[in-house]
C-alpha positions as a Markdown table, in Angstrom:
| # | Residue | x | y | z |
|---|---|---|---|---|
| 1 | Met | 14.6 | -9.6 | 38.4 |
| 2 | Gly | 15.9 | -12.2 | 40.9 |
| 3 | Trp | 13.1 | -14.7 | 40.4 |
| 4 | Lys | 13.1 | -18.0 | 38.7 |
| 5 | Ser | 10.5 | -20.8 | 38.8 |
| 6 | Glu | 11.6 | -23.8 | 40.7 |
| 7 | Thr | 8.5 | -25.8 | 40.2 |
| 8 | Glu | 8.5 | -29.4 | 38.9 |
| 9 | Arg | 5.5 | -28.9 | 36.5 |
| 10 | Pro | 2.8 | -31.5 | 37.0 |
| 11 | His | 0.8 | -33.1 | 34.1 |
| 12 | Ile | -2.6 | -34.7 | 34.6 |
| 13 | Glu | -4.7 | -37.1 | 32.5 |
| 14 | Val | -8.4 | -36.5 | 33.1 |
| 15 | Thr | -11.1 | -39.0 | 32.0 |
| 16 | Gly | -14.6 | -40.1 | 32.9 |
| 17 | Ala | -17.9 | -41.3 | 31.4 |
| 18 | Thr | -20.1 | -38.5 | 32.9 |
| 19 | Pro | -19.4 | -34.9 | 33.8 |
| 20 | Phe | -19.2 | -35.7 | 37.5 |
| 21 | Glu | -16.8 | -38.6 | 36.9 |
| 22 | Ile | -14.6 | -36.3 | 34.8 |
| 23 | Gly | -14.5 | -33.8 | 37.6 |
| 24 | Leu | -13.8 | -36.6 | 40.1 |
| 25 | Ser | -10.8 | -37.7 | 38.0 |
| 26 | Arg | -9.4 | -34.1 | 38.0 |
| 27 | Gly | -10.0 | -33.6 | 41.7 |
| 28 | Arg | -8.3 | -36.9 | 42.7 |
| 29 | Ala | -5.3 | -36.0 | 40.5 |
| 30 | Leu | -5.0 | -32.6 | 42.3 |
| 31 | Ala | -6.0 | -33.7 | 45.8 |
| 32 | Gly | -2.6 | -32.9 | 47.3 |
| 33 | Ser | -2.5 | -29.3 | 46.1 |
| 34 | Leu | -5.9 | -28.0 | 45.1 |
| 35 | Ala | -6.7 | -26.8 | 48.7 |
| 36 | Glu | -3.4 | -24.9 | 48.7 |
| 37 | Ala | -4.3 | -23.3 | 45.4 |
| 38 | Ser | -7.6 | -22.2 | 46.8 |
| 39 | Ala | -6.0 | -20.7 | 49.9 |
| 40 | Ala | -3.5 | -18.9 | 47.7 |
| 41 | Tyr | -6.2 | -17.4 | 45.6 |
| 42 | Asp | -8.2 | -16.4 | 48.6 |
| 43 | Ala | -5.1 | -14.6 | 49.9 |
| 44 | Leu | -4.7 | -12.8 | 46.5 |
| 45 | Phe | -8.4 | -11.8 | 46.5 |
| 46 | Arg | -8.0 | -10.3 | 50.0 |
| 47 | Ser | -4.8 | -8.5 | 49.0 |
| 48 | Val | -6.5 | -6.7 | 46.2 |
| 49 | Gly | -9.5 | -5.8 | 48.3 |
| 50 | Val | -12.1 | -8.4 | 47.4 |
| 51 | Thr | -13.9 | -9.3 | 50.6 |
| 52 | Val | -15.1 | -12.7 | 51.7 |
| 53 | Ala | -18.7 | -11.6 | 51.3 |
| 54 | Ala | -18.1 | -10.3 | 47.8 |
| 55 | Gln | -16.4 | -13.5 | 46.8 |
| 56 | Ala | -19.3 | -15.6 | 48.2 |
| 57 | Val | -21.9 | -13.5 | 46.2 |
| 58 | Ala | -19.8 | -13.9 | 43.1 |
| 59 | Val | -19.7 | -17.7 | 43.6 |
| 60 | Glu | -23.5 | -17.8 | 44.0 |
| 61 | Gln | -24.1 | -15.8 | 40.9 |
| 62 | Val | -21.8 | -18.1 | 38.8 |
| 63 | Leu | -23.5 | -21.2 | 40.1 |
| 64 | Arg | -26.9 | -19.7 | 39.3 |
| 65 | Thr | -25.8 | -18.9 | 35.7 |
| 66 | Leu | -24.2 | -22.2 | 35.1 |
| 67 | Ser | -27.2 | -24.2 | 36.4 |
| 68 | Glu | -29.3 | -22.6 | 33.7 |
| 69 | Trp | -26.7 | -22.5 | 30.9 |
| 70 | Arg | -24.7 | -25.7 | 31.3 |
| 71 | Pro | -25.8 | -27.8 | 34.4 |
| 72 | Ala | -23.3 | -30.5 | 33.3 |
| 73 | Val | -20.5 | -28.1 | 34.1 |
| 74 | Val | -21.9 | -27.7 | 37.7 |
| 75 | Ala | -21.8 | -31.5 | 37.9 |
| 76 | Glu | -18.2 | -31.5 | 36.7 |
| 77 | Leu | -17.2 | -28.8 | 39.2 |
| 78 | Ser | -18.9 | -30.8 | 42.0 |
| 79 | Gly | -16.8 | -33.9 | 41.0 |
| 80 | Val | -13.6 | -31.8 | 41.3 |
| 81 | Ala | -14.6 | -30.7 | 44.8 |
| 82 | Glu | -15.4 | -34.2 | 45.9 |
| 83 | Gly | -12.3 | -35.7 | 44.4 |
| 84 | Ala | -10.0 | -33.1 | 46.0 |
| 85 | Gly | -11.8 | -33.0 | 49.3 |
| 86 | Val | -12.7 | -29.3 | 49.2 |
| 87 | Glu | -16.0 | -27.3 | 49.1 |
| 88 | Leu | -17.7 | -26.7 | 45.8 |
| 89 | Ala | -17.5 | -22.9 | 46.5 |
| 90 | Glu | -13.7 | -23.2 | 46.4 |
| 91 | Val | -13.7 | -24.8 | 43.0 |
| 92 | Val | -16.1 | -22.3 | 41.6 |
| 93 | Ala | -14.0 | -19.4 | 42.9 |
| 94 | Leu | -10.9 | -20.8 | 41.2 |
| 95 | Asn | -12.8 | -21.1 | 37.9 |
| 96 | Ala | -14.2 | -17.6 | 38.3 |
| 97 | Arg | -10.9 | -16.1 | 39.5 |
| 98 | Thr | -10.8 | -13.6 | 36.5 |
| 99 | Glu | -14.3 | -12.4 | 37.3 |
| 100 | Ile | -13.6 | -12.2 | 41.1 |
| 101 | Leu | -10.4 | -10.2 | 40.5 |
| 102 | Ala | -12.3 | -7.9 | 38.2 |
| 103 | Leu | -14.3 | -6.8 | 41.3 |
| 104 | Ala | -11.1 | -5.1 | 42.4 |
| 105 | Gly | -10.0 | -3.8 | 39.0 |
| 106 | Gly | -7.8 | -6.6 | 37.7 |
| 107 | Ala | -4.4 | -6.2 | 36.0 |
| 108 | Pro | -3.1 | -7.0 | 32.5 |
| 109 | Glu | -1.6 | -10.3 | 31.3 |
| 110 | Cys | -0.5 | -12.0 | 28.1 |
| 111 | Ser | 0.4 | -11.3 | 24.5 |
| 112 | Thr | -0.8 | -13.5 | 21.6 |
| 113 | Val | 0.1 | -13.7 | 17.9 |
| 114 | Thr | -1.0 | -16.0 | 15.1 |
| 115 | Ala | 0.5 | -16.6 | 11.7 |
| 116 | Val | 0.1 | -18.8 | 8.6 |
| 117 | Ile | 3.3 | -21.0 | 8.4 |
| 118 | Asp | 3.8 | -23.5 | 5.6 |
| 119 | Gly | 0.0 | -23.2 | 4.8 |
| 120 | Ala | -1.1 | -24.0 | 8.4 |
| 121 | Arg | -2.2 | -21.6 | 11.1 |
| 122 | Val | -0.1 | -21.5 | 14.3 |
| 123 | Gly | -0.6 | -19.5 | 17.5 |
| 124 | Ala | 1.8 | -18.4 | 20.2 |
| 125 | Gln | 1.3 | -16.6 | 23.4 |
| 126 | Thr | 3.0 | -15.6 | 26.7 |
| 127 | Trp | 1.0 | -16.3 | 29.9 |
| 128 | Asp | 1.8 | -13.6 | 32.5 |
| 129 | Trp | 0.6 | -14.1 | 36.0 |
| 130 | His | 1.5 | -13.7 | 39.7 |
| 131 | Ile | 4.7 | -15.5 | 40.6 |
| 132 | Glu | 3.1 | -16.5 | 44.0 |
| 133 | Leu | 0.8 | -18.7 | 42.0 |
| 134 | Asp | 3.4 | -20.2 | 39.7 |
| 135 | Arg | 3.3 | -23.6 | 41.4 |
| 136 | Phe | -0.4 | -24.0 | 40.8 |
| 137 | Trp | -0.5 | -24.4 | 37.0 |
| 138 | His | 0.0 | -27.6 | 35.1 |
| 139 | Thr | -0.6 | -29.3 | 31.7 |
| 140 | Gln | -3.4 | -31.6 | 31.0 |
| 141 | Val | -5.1 | -34.0 | 28.5 |
| 142 | Val | -8.8 | -34.4 | 29.0 |
| 143 | His | -11.0 | -37.2 | 27.6 |
| 144 | Gly | -14.7 | -37.1 | 28.5 |
| 145 | Thr | -18.2 | -36.8 | 27.2 |
| 146 | Gly | -17.3 | -34.2 | 24.6 |
| 147 | Leu | -14.3 | -33.5 | 22.4 |
| 148 | Ser | -10.9 | -34.4 | 23.9 |
| 149 | Tyr | -8.6 | -31.5 | 24.5 |
| 150 | Ala | -5.1 | -30.7 | 25.8 |
| 151 | Gly | -3.4 | -27.7 | 27.1 |
| 152 | Leu | -2.3 | -25.5 | 30.1 |
| 153 | Thr | -4.5 | -24.6 | 33.0 |
| 154 | Glu | -4.4 | -23.9 | 36.8 |
| 155 | Gln | -5.3 | -26.1 | 39.7 |
| 156 | Gly | -9.0 | -26.9 | 39.7 |
| 157 | Ile | -9.7 | -24.7 | 36.6 |
| 158 | Leu | -11.3 | -26.8 | 33.8 |
| 159 | Ser | -9.6 | -25.1 | 30.9 |
| 160 | Lys | -7.4 | -22.2 | 29.8 |
| 161 | Ile | -5.2 | -22.3 | 26.7 |
| 162 | Gly | -5.6 | -25.4 | 24.6 |
| 163 | Ile | -6.4 | -27.4 | 21.4 |
| 164 | Asn | -9.0 | -30.0 | 20.8 |
| 165 | Glu | -9.4 | -33.1 | 18.6 |
| 166 | Gly | -11.6 | -31.2 | 16.2 |
| 167 | Gly | -8.7 | -29.0 | 15.1 |
| 168 | Leu | -9.6 | -25.9 | 17.1 |
| 169 | Ala | -7.1 | -23.9 | 19.2 |
| 170 | Leu | -7.8 | -21.3 | 21.9 |
| 171 | His | -5.6 | -18.5 | 23.3 |
| 172 | Phe | -6.6 | -16.2 | 26.2 |
| 173 | Asn | -6.1 | -12.5 | 26.9 |
| 174 | Ile | -7.9 | -10.7 | 29.7 |
| 175 | Leu | -9.7 | -7.4 | 28.9 |
| 176 | Phe | -11.3 | -4.8 | 31.2 |
| 177 | His | -14.7 | -3.2 | 30.9 |
| 178 | Ala | -16.6 | -0.9 | 33.2 |
| 179 | Glu | -19.5 | -3.3 | 33.3 |
| 180 | Asp | -17.5 | -6.4 | 34.2 |
| 181 | Gly | -18.8 | -8.5 | 37.0 |
| 182 | Ala | -19.5 | -12.1 | 38.1 |
| 183 | Gly | -23.0 | -12.5 | 36.7 |
| 184 | Gly | -22.1 | -14.4 | 33.5 |
| 185 | Val | -20.2 | -17.6 | 32.6 |
| 186 | Pro | -16.6 | -17.3 | 33.7 |
| 187 | Met | -14.1 | -17.0 | 30.9 |
| 188 | His | -12.3 | -20.2 | 31.9 |
| 189 | Leu | -15.5 | -22.1 | 31.7 |
| 190 | Leu | -16.3 | -20.6 | 28.3 |
| 191 | Ser | -12.9 | -22.0 | 27.2 |
| 192 | His | -13.9 | -25.4 | 28.5 |
| 193 | Ala | -17.2 | -25.3 | 26.7 |
| 194 | Ile | -15.6 | -24.2 | 23.4 |
| 195 | Leu | -12.9 | -26.9 | 23.5 |
| 196 | Thr | -15.3 | -29.7 | 24.5 |
| 197 | Glu | -18.1 | -28.7 | 22.1 |
| 198 | Cys | -16.7 | -26.9 | 19.0 |
| 199 | Arg | -14.7 | -28.0 | 16.0 |
| 200 | Ser | -14.4 | -24.7 | 14.3 |
| 201 | Val | -14.4 | -20.9 | 14.8 |
| 202 | Glu | -18.0 | -20.8 | 13.4 |
| 203 | Glu | -19.2 | -23.3 | 16.0 |
| 204 | Ala | -17.5 | -21.3 | 18.7 |
| 205 | Leu | -19.2 | -18.1 | 17.5 |
| 206 | Glu | -22.6 | -19.9 | 17.7 |
| 207 | Leu | -21.9 | -21.1 | 21.2 |
| 208 | Leu | -20.9 | -17.7 | 22.4 |
| 209 | Gly | -24.0 | -16.1 | 20.9 |
| 210 | Asp | -26.0 | -18.2 | 23.4 |
| 211 | Ala | -23.8 | -17.6 | 26.4 |
| 212 | Pro | -24.5 | -15.1 | 29.2 |
| 213 | Ile | -21.3 | -13.0 | 29.3 |
| 214 | Gly | -20.6 | -10.7 | 32.3 |
| 215 | Ser | -16.9 | -10.2 | 32.0 |
| 216 | Ser | -14.3 | -9.4 | 29.4 |
| 217 | Ser | -11.5 | -11.3 | 27.5 |
| 218 | Ala | -10.2 | -11.8 | 24.0 |
| 219 | Leu | -10.4 | -15.4 | 23.0 |
| 220 | Thr | -8.2 | -16.0 | 19.9 |
| 221 | Leu | -9.4 | -19.0 | 18.0 |
| 222 | Leu | -7.6 | -20.9 | 15.2 |
| 223 | Asp | -8.9 | -23.6 | 12.9 |
| 224 | Arg | -7.8 | -24.9 | 9.5 |
| 225 | Glu | -9.7 | -22.1 | 7.7 |
| 226 | Arg | -9.0 | -19.0 | 9.7 |
| 227 | Ala | -7.9 | -17.3 | 12.9 |
| 228 | Val | -10.0 | -14.6 | 14.7 |
| 229 | Ala | -9.9 | -12.8 | 18.0 |
| 230 | Leu | -13.2 | -12.6 | 19.7 |
| 231 | Glu | -13.6 | -9.6 | 22.1 |
| 232 | Leu | -16.0 | -10.8 | 24.7 |
| 233 | Ser | -17.6 | -8.2 | 27.1 |
| 234 | Pro | -20.9 | -7.5 | 28.8 |
| 235 | Val | -21.8 | -5.3 | 25.8 |
| 236 | Gly | -21.4 | -8.1 | 23.2 |
| 237 | Val | -19.0 | -10.3 | 21.2 |
| 238 | Phe | -17.0 | -8.6 | 18.5 |
| 239 | Glu | -14.7 | -10.2 | 15.9 |
| 240 | Ile | -11.2 | -9.0 | 15.1 |
| 241 | Gly | -10.1 | -10.9 | 12.0 |
| 242 | Glu | -6.8 | -11.8 | 10.4 |
| 243 | Val | -4.9 | -9.1 | 8.5 |
| 244 | Asp | -2.2 | -10.3 | 6.1 |
| 245 | Gly | -2.3 | -13.8 | 7.7 |
| 246 | Ser | -2.0 | -12.8 | 11.3 |
| 247 | Val | -4.0 | -11.8 | 14.4 |
| 248 | Gln | -2.3 | -10.0 | 17.3 |
| 249 | Arg | -3.7 | -9.6 | 20.8 |
| 250 | Thr | -2.7 | -7.9 | 24.1 |
| 251 | Asn | -5.0 | -6.6 | 26.8 |
| 252 | His | -7.1 | -3.7 | 25.4 |
| 253 | Phe | -10.2 | -3.6 | 23.2 |
| 254 | Leu | -9.8 | -2.9 | 19.5 |
| 255 | Asn | -13.5 | -2.7 | 18.5 |
| 256 | Ser | -14.9 | 0.8 | 19.2 |
| 257 | Thr | -18.1 | -0.3 | 20.9 |
| 258 | Pro | -16.5 | -2.1 | 23.9 |
| 259 | Leu | -13.5 | 0.3 | 23.8 |
| 260 | Ala | -15.9 | 3.1 | 24.8 |
| 261 | Gly | -16.5 | 1.4 | 28.1 |
| 262 | Gln | -12.9 | 0.1 | 28.7 |
| 263 | Lys | -11.3 | 0.5 | 32.1 |
| 264 | Thr | -8.2 | 2.0 | 30.5 |
| 265 | Ala | -6.2 | 2.4 | 33.7 |
| 266 | Gln | -5.9 | -1.4 | 33.9 |
| 267 | Ala | -4.8 | -2.0 | 30.3 |
| 268 | Glu | -2.7 | 1.0 | 29.4 |
| 269 | Pro | -0.1 | 2.2 | 28.4 |
| 270 | Asp | 1.4 | -1.3 | 28.5 |
| 271 | Ser | -1.1 | -3.1 | 26.3 |
| 272 | Ser | -0.9 | -0.7 | 23.3 |
| 273 | Ala | 2.9 | -0.6 | 23.5 |
| 274 | Arg | 3.1 | -4.4 | 23.4 |
| 275 | Leu | 0.7 | -4.6 | 20.4 |
| 276 | Ala | 2.6 | -1.9 | 18.6 |
| 277 | Leu | 5.9 | -3.8 | 19.1 |
| 278 | Ile | 4.5 | -7.0 | 17.7 |
| 279 | Arg | 3.0 | -5.2 | 14.7 |
| 280 | Ser | 6.2 | -3.4 | 14.0 |
| 281 | Arg | 8.0 | -6.8 | 13.9 |
| 282 | Leu | 5.5 | -8.1 | 11.4 |
| 283 | Glu | 6.1 | -5.3 | 8.9 |
| 284 | Gly | 8.7 | -7.4 | 7.2 |
| 285 | Gly | 6.4 | -10.3 | 6.8 |
| 286 | Leu | 5.2 | -13.4 | 8.6 |
| 287 | Pro | 7.8 | -15.6 | 10.4 |
| 288 | Arg | 9.0 | -18.6 | 8.5 |
| 289 | Asp | 8.7 | -21.1 | 11.4 |
| 290 | Glu | 7.3 | -21.6 | 14.9 |
| 291 | Ala | 10.6 | -20.4 | 16.4 |
| 292 | Gly | 10.3 | -17.2 | 14.5 |
| 293 | Leu | 6.7 | -16.8 | 15.8 |
| 294 | Val | 7.9 | -17.2 | 19.4 |
| 295 | Asp | 10.7 | -14.7 | 18.8 |
| 296 | Leu | 8.1 | -12.0 | 18.1 |
| 297 | Leu | 7.2 | -12.3 | 21.8 |
| 298 | Val | 10.8 | -11.7 | 23.1 |
| 299 | Ser | 11.4 | -8.2 | 24.5 |
| 300 | Gly | 14.6 | -6.8 | 25.9 |
| 301 | Glu | 15.7 | -4.0 | 28.1 |
| 302 | Gly | 13.7 | -0.8 | 27.3 |
| 303 | Glu | 11.2 | -2.5 | 25.1 |
| 304 | Ala | 7.5 | -3.0 | 25.8 |
| 305 | Pro | 7.2 | -6.1 | 28.1 |
| 306 | Leu | 6.1 | -8.9 | 25.8 |
| 307 | Thr | 8.4 | -10.9 | 28.1 |
| 308 | Cys | 7.3 | -10.0 | 31.6 |
| 309 | Arg | 9.8 | -9.9 | 34.4 |
| 310 | Pro | 8.7 | -9.3 | 38.0 |
| 311 | Asp | 9.5 | -6.2 | 40.0 |
| 312 | Leu | 10.1 | -7.7 | 43.5 |
| 313 | Ser | 10.2 | -4.2 | 45.0 |
| 314 | Leu | 6.4 | -4.0 | 44.5 |
| 315 | Pro | 3.9 | -5.4 | 47.0 |
| 316 | Val | 2.4 | -8.9 | 46.8 |
| 317 | Gly | -0.3 | -8.8 | 44.2 |
| 318 | Glu | 1.9 | -6.9 | 41.7 |
| 319 | His | 4.7 | -9.5 | 41.1 |
| 320 | Trp | 4.0 | -10.3 | 37.4 |
| 321 | Ala | 6.1 | -12.7 | 35.3 |
| 322 | Thr | 5.8 | -14.7 | 32.1 |
| 323 | Leu | 5.1 | -18.1 | 33.7 |
| 324 | Ala | 4.7 | -20.0 | 30.4 |
| 325 | Thr | 5.1 | -19.7 | 26.6 |
| 326 | Val | 2.6 | -21.7 | 24.5 |
| 327 | Val | 2.5 | -22.6 | 20.8 |
| 328 | Thr | -0.7 | -24.2 | 19.3 |
| 329 | Glu | -0.7 | -26.1 | 16.0 |
| 330 | Pro | -4.3 | -27.1 | 15.6 |
| 331 | Glu | -3.9 | -28.6 | 12.1 |
| 332 | Arg | -1.3 | -31.0 | 13.5 |
| 333 | Gly | -3.3 | -31.6 | 16.7 |
| 334 | Arg | -0.3 | -30.4 | 18.8 |
| 335 | Ile | 0.3 | -27.9 | 21.6 |
| 336 | Arg | 3.8 | -27.1 | 22.9 |
| 337 | Ile | 4.2 | -25.5 | 26.4 |
| 338 | Leu | 7.4 | -24.0 | 27.8 |
| 339 | Asp | 7.7 | -23.6 | 31.5 |
| 340 | Gly | 9.2 | -20.1 | 31.3 |
| 341 | Met | 9.7 | -17.1 | 29.1 |
| 342 | Pro | 10.1 | -16.9 | 25.3 |
| 343 | Thr | 13.7 | -15.8 | 26.0 |
| 344 | Glu | 14.3 | -19.5 | 27.1 |
| 345 | Ala | 12.7 | -21.0 | 24.0 |
| 346 | Glu | 16.0 | -22.3 | 22.6 |
| 347 | Thr | 17.4 | -23.7 | 25.8 |
| 348 | Gly | 14.3 | -24.7 | 27.8 |
| 349 | Ala | 12.4 | -28.0 | 27.7 |
| 350 | Trp | 9.1 | -27.8 | 25.8 |
| 351 | Arg | 6.3 | -30.2 | 26.9 |
| 352 | Val | 4.6 | -31.5 | 23.7 |
| 353 | Leu | 1.0 | -32.7 | 23.9 |
| 354 | Glu | -0.9 | -34.3 | 21.0 |
| 355 | Ile | -4.6 | -34.9 | 20.8 |
């Protein structure tokens, strides 16, 4: 308790005719703060035990993988670096922050739930992250060489939670596997590839089938036809489908194959408790509207922390809070983003982006 975001949340519009120009647009829009974000992440990496040398090796591995899988993404990252006046390695490290943190074990974040409301699929999630990094996230709309997309991301990171013009939405929950490393495509860059290239869950599955994956996350995808959570890990991609019109995700594996290699200490008991709370609330049926969907993510004193509040008595690196609440409506081409917890849904100002 005792913490409240005081950030005036930026919004950027990114555009360009080539991947490098798209990156240049992003870098210029963030030129005043991207270097600060890089320094803040470097401090976080050091605080959890990731050495400068290990970070450098991870960056080299990511660049090697991207150069073979999507060289255009390397060009876009290079544009970000030039536009912001920083080194390419700094931008790569930001986009690979999940994978770099996994070198030290990582920690849980985020709860997601989808529902069919008035015949359309809607997703909602909390994004829980370090309060020290709160001032380094923003909203965005991106128009470039692929599908246009909108959503929430962090400084220099191409994509996180979002929707695209093709009617596809993407939510993000980190997972933890014993084989996680930095040898594959970073999860945030998989999000970027999906939102710029895919119009449906099926197309995203095809893209992921060709992607070298070296770390773990659950990407919850919604289109007009269905919602699915895809558990990505070094041992494969596994589908968790809708049950009774809903998908629910926290931070542990549900499929038995990757679950056998899970780093359970990072996910539990918190993740299972949060999932059980969401599912217990759905026993009475799906919510009737978007407000009811967000209410599923509100937790009070003594309940599993779907709404995450920081314990400031803990050391730096363990100050977790729900920084944002996000609702995606892919059929309407709309994403709504609240700068704060779901407990503030009725009184807070939602930023509405349409694509």
